[in-house]
C-alpha positions, 0 to 999 in steps of 0.5 A, a space after each residue: 443941254 442948254 435947255 436943261 440948264 435953263 430948266 435947272 436954274 429956274 427950278 432952283 430959283 423957284 424951290 427955295 428951302 428954309 431951315 428954322 431951328 430952336 433950342 429948348 432948354 429944361 430947368 432941373 427936374 426929375 423928368 428925363 429929356 427922352 420923355 420930353 422928346 417923346 412928347 414933342 413927337 407925340 400925337 398930342 403935339 400934332 393935334 395941339 399944332 393942328 388946332 392952334 395953327 390951323 395947319 390946313 390954312 397955313 399949308 393952303 391944303 384942304 385937309 388938316 391931317 394932310 397938312 399935319 403929315 406934311 409938317 411931320 415929314 419936314 420937322 426933326 427933333 433931337 437931344 443935344 447936350 443940355 437942350 432939345 433942338 427942334 428943326 423945321 425945313 420948309 419952302 416958305 420962310 414965314 411958315 417955318 418960323 411960325 411952326 418952329 416958335 409954336 413948339 416951346 409954347 405947346 410943349 409947356 402946356 403939354 408937360 403940365 397936362 400929362 403925368 410924366 413926373 414921379 409925383 404926377 404918377 402917384 397922384 393918378 394912383 390916388 385919384 383912381 383910389 379916390 373914386 372907389 373910396 368915395 363910393 364906399 364912404 357914401 354907402 356907409 353914410 347911408 346905412 348909418 343914417 338909416 339906422 339912426 332914424 329906425 324906430 328901435 334906435 338905441 345908441 350905446 354910451 357916448 364914451 364907447 362911440 367915441 372910442 370906436 370913432 377914434 380907432 376907426 380914424 387911426 386905422 384909416 390914417 394908417 392905411 393912407 400912410 401905407 398907401 403913400 409908401 407903397 406908391 414910393 416903394 418902386 422909386 428906390 426912395 428909402 434914402 429920401 427924407 419924404 420916405 423916411 418921414 412917412 415911415 416915422 409917421 406910420 410907426 407913430 400911428 401904429 404905436 397910438 393904435 396899439 394903446 387904444 386897442 388895449 382898452 377894447 374890452 369896453 365894447 363887451 358892455 353893449 348889447 347886440 344891436 348896439 354892437 351892429 350900430 357900433 359897426 356902422 359907426 366904425 365903417 362910416 368913421 373909417 371911410 370918411 377919414 380915408 376919403 378926407 386924407 386922400 383928398 389932402 394927399 392929392 392936393 399936396 401932390 399937385 403942389 409938389 408936381 410944380 416943383 418937379 415940372 421943368 420950365 420950358 426956355 429958349 434962347 430967343 424966338 426965331 425971326 428969320 430962318 436960314 436959307 439952304 440948298 435943296 436937293 430937288 433943283 439937282 434932280 431936275 437938272 439931271 432929269 432935263 439933261 437925260 430927257 434932252 439927250 434922248 431927244 437929240 439922239 432920236 432927232 439925229 437917228 430920224 435925220 440920218 434915216 431921212 438922208 438914207 431914204 433920200 438917196 434911195 431912188 425907189 423913195 424919191 417920188 415919195 419924198 417929193 410928195 412928202 416935201 410938197 405936202 409939208 411945203 418945203 422949198 
């Protein structure tokens, strides 16, 4: 039992445990804390930690992935009131501090990278639409250029061309306003000033378009070939305006995102972790005690059996031979 106690004391001395915690505060934003917590526990956070800190070297393990698994088993994150707490338990105090202080820095870059704000989600819709619109715009431009270089090119009057361009541009701007409103429809934003402003702008564009459309009778004065050319002009102007408007909306969305992104703040960096009691020494003490008990019982049984055998005359000769062999005196 004394041996077990000594083993337990030595084990407790060699297996110290350190706890380092940091509180991350988020400034007011539209991003829920649950989304940020998910980002902390995400694969992207693990990959960033693995790349920035070289976890394999930090844990003295050949594989970075194995080191990452060891980190994930030692980290705990949770929402507490107005902040998110990240806690790391480690047997190495300097490593616990280094890992804990890395979380807020990496979190800040991940928040900017991933679309977790409402404006970011809308921007992704716009950017996805931009790819198709750009391709359509380039195709309409090629068709118009081919027609303008054809031998029988005979454009209609400038007034007619300008009327078609203006009408097509208005339709494109209307389409863009409708797309913007559509991306906001699922957010219950009817009461927000930005939504109301877009609705007002859309109504104004429709009013302007209706006034221009009343003069469409002028188009009947052109030939069939000229009418085909006007169609090409219309498609080109529509796609060009829609493309330009969409680029502007995307740029504006990027600026608006900055207002929604939270600023990652902490009270201070961790310099010295808290030393905590580890449950492992107790396990070793219990195991060592049980092993010592078993050895003592077996030894007692062996001694008792040897004494009984010694008192038996039949075994006296064998015991004397055994003693001489073992050089007992």
